[in-house]
C-alpha positions, 0 to 999 in steps of 0.5 A, a space after each residue: 610351147 607358144 614358140 613351137 607354133 611355126 615349125 621349120 623342120 629339120 633335114 633327116 639322115 638315118 643309119 642302121 647297123 647291128 640292132 642300132 638306129 640313129 637318126 640325125 636331125 640337122 637344124 640348118 637354121 635356129 628355130 627349127 623344130 622336131 615335132 612332138 612324138 612318143 616311142 614305145 621304148 627309151 632312147 638317148 638323144 645326143 646333141 652333137 653340134 649347136 644347142 637345143 631347147 627340150 620339152 617332155 610331156 609339154 614341160 620345158 626340160 632344159 636347154 642343152 648344149 652340145 656335146 651331150 646327151 640326155 635320155 628319153 623314157 618311153 611313153 614320153 611325149 618329147 619335142 626339140 628346138 634348135 637355138 642355134 644355126 647348124 645344130 645337130 641331134 642324133 636320136 639313138 635307138 635299139 631296134 633289135 627287139 622288132 627291127 624298127 623304132 616303134 613310135 606311138 601312132 598319132 591317135 594315141 597321143 590324145 591326153 598325153 
């Protein structure tokens, strides 16, 4: 986890259509990180280009090379780090329940 100490954040692009929300995280440089966060509902993260290191609840889940997708369970704190320049990850959420992506408030992350 020490390698997440210096964060460069990705460029974010979003789209909503027909109850689906897609968040594209464009990582221009290797080392770009998506900070840890938790969602109330499960979703899919699809790696469109490049490669990423993924942590789930503070544990290294693995390194993934595009094209591939992984399932992120509800209630899991997850983080991504781009391993190559030009890596792109897409987080795909069903928003038909509430009309928005439900992220657990940061004050509820304590102890996770």
